[in-house]
Steps between C-alpha positions, in 0.01 A plus 500: 500500500733777606520802283861612404617806687609768269822651597531873545662669207877558541580840644868504409607859441583574142789737434356841451604660175649848550234755462560744213399794714788428743755522229341822385544640849861405515586669172445858624693426815793370303495805273485726802796315670703526177419866462598572865824304462586679176428840658719405804789395271465818294503710823815322626670553156422871499611548859836325419559644151382859552792607733756369253329668210471825693871480606608439141292796358612735781861421435459677158314791648658841529562638845282810439210283370529268805518786754237718346232261393332197645772234593267217401389645170637407163816686408452793267880542426752228456878511537803270532690749716373321816715194421809707417446687829456175681838374407666839552357576842567174671740200445225292341735277293713423817182436705370258245836316501509479879144368506585247226802380707299461807205332333710245312723431800204454741303290246809266437543457871128427558478238226822324594426486877128435449557213258763325712299550822184359342694216347641402839167534678271338239705257290790386721317520831654479840394490860301800618470624139141591562597720791770672292247564224257647762776739616555615143133567459494695827741739324212623282330680793821661633486879427818637338510805732620299798826416321597857396687608816683167566605472137625860497717435813634170355575651159685789653717253703588268211537779236193406285324822557450720185546199256285315259523186728338698783182519298529161323536287815182616694283511185598140415458390860147635542399363161638155564201351698258547208760360247544194720129445524450523118788278417402240762136498374626445148737219586202301634388460133821337390456117513720331747562228244722742305725549802505121569595426143780754505629362826504147353707637211758616754406872511565684823286773659700776324470340158127431558451867587686625193358242253139466619378758751666815351374457137146420614492817719525752217143640540521510870831684475346759272212540745728553802721743305209712371307510825798609708654728232197732522558558870881506476489755216271731701666446838556816692529414869823296476661727245415808698645345815821346378603723210676820585672612178335634183690258281315199646146639510237289336193628307269569798780703664593675179154629445562729803751700278202659319393677826646853478530783749212559739354168409421597140469187284549479127193269447523469126869391519421269787221338299744450206755343734247265638389396147871425408533288809165315482493419132781227490346311795155530351621360163666204662193427713279513187734270303527238780167522658382159362805328652434680819134396524593135419765509776250634748239235407749212519689627801224633719230246453477127564337251279 
């Protein structure tokens, strides 16, 4: 009689339960990472906010207090005379108006040209559209300094020198590549079925652009306008090259009026003038920052 052979016990691995000590080890690491992240964010906020706060407080500081004490200390005397002197010393109101005209004109040109170019490249499509888009993107790396002398010569020949257009055109041209990229990236999210349905209803490309593409691009338009307005508002190199008369000076050029004889600068009046020019743009940015962030997320990323 043969005896039955007992089979060896099964050695299938059982799923190991997570050890409690491992979870306990991870908890301090997570807390340390959160603490480090919070400290980093607070440091960035302080670095960004402190100059604005210092500028605002110094604009109310008296000239003797600023010159005689520590420039970075809290003011001991406050006055509104700096703002009155800022408007009296330079053409601050006219400078703000010129900057507003240049910023609105360049922003409108950037949005109009950028939307239409992106619509033609991404939605309509044509032969070699990819190569044309690559040429647009190459414009991002082109430095603005190489265009100053040729543009100055051309403007002097055609009579555009010392005009608002002499600043608007190059500012819009050098901002156009990024605008085309943002609009093109956003148009990838619009379903093709919407365009096909509109085409079946008899809508042409212009009607589709006005009825579908343009209304859906509101957040991207706000993003393009805000991102470019900051650089256009603070532009110095084009304005300093192409503007010759005092009546067309923008804010960066107008701040030179506060430099007196022998290089003496009225710093407190200058800080007051900077506060007046920075505050409107800062308020607009704070109001529309959510739309700008949404436009960057939908226009600069791909799902």
